[in-house]
N, C-alpha and C positions, 0 to 999 in steps of 0.2 A: 871143644873147650870144656873144662870140668867145673864143678861147683865145690865150694869150700865152706865149712862151718867150724867155728871154734868154740870149745867149751872150756870153762874155767872151773877148777875145783877149789873150794874154800873150806877150811876146817883143819883142826889139829889132827895129824895122822891120816888125813884123807889124801890119797895119791892114786896115780894111774901108771900103768906100764903096758906097752904094746909089744906083743910077741907074735910075729906073723900076722894072721888075721884074727887074733884073739886079743881083746883088751881086758887086762886084769885091773880091777878097781878095788881099792880098799876104802870103804866109805863108812866106817864106824860100826859095821855089823860084826857079828861074831865070826864071820868067814869072809875071805876075799871073793869077789864076784868075777867070774870068767864070762865076759860078754863076747859072744861069737859075732863077728862082723859079717854082714851079707856079702856075697860075691860082688866085686866092683867097687866096694868101699874100702879105702885104706886109711889107717890112723897113724899119726905121728904125735909123740908126747914130748913136750919141752918142760924141763925142770919139774917133772912129775905132777904138775898141776895144770898145765895147759895142753888140752887135747885138740889136735887139728884133724878133722875128718874131711876127706875129699873123694869125689866120685863123679861120674858122668851123668847119673840119674838124679835130678834134683829132688824128686818126690821120695825116692828111696833114702837119699841122704837125710832129708828132713825127718822121716820116720825113725831112722836109726838114731839120729841126734836126740830126738824127743824121747825115745826109749831109754837112752843112757841117762838123760836128765831125770826121767821118772824114777830111776833107782834111788835117788836122794835129792829131791827138789830143794831149792834154797829155803831156809826157814826165816821168818820175818824178824826174829829177835837178834840173832848173832850173824845171820847171813850165811850160815854153814850149808854146804851142799854143792850140787852141780848146777851151774848156770851158763847161759849163752854169754859169750864175750861182750856182746852189745847190750845185754839185758841189765836193767837197773833194778835192784831189789828194794821194795818199799819196806823200810825198817820200822819197827814198832818200839815204843818205850816199854821197858819192863815194868814190874810193879813198883820198883823204887823210882823209876823215871816218871811214872804217872803221878805219884805223890808230889814230886818236885815241880811238876808242871801245873799242879793245882787241879788234878782230876777229882771228880766227885765220887763219893762212895756208893 
């Protein structure tokens, strides 16, 4: 039996594409990132923003998924970045939202 992890990509222009055992990620940097998947890990991309990785080795799968997320972790203001499907991002109010909520200076 194999293990599966799902990553979601949020952000304007952020997308992923799987070609063989290489995952091409466009994450707002000046260049696309070619992420080489380790042997035994396969990737499937749905709608360019949902990446499903599967493999028989749970530890290797976890390391791989964490390494991909680390390329652009979700930021707390707009939630842009790569997150686990089951992960919830703690959002922060921006400067304007803080004033409206009655924040102190």
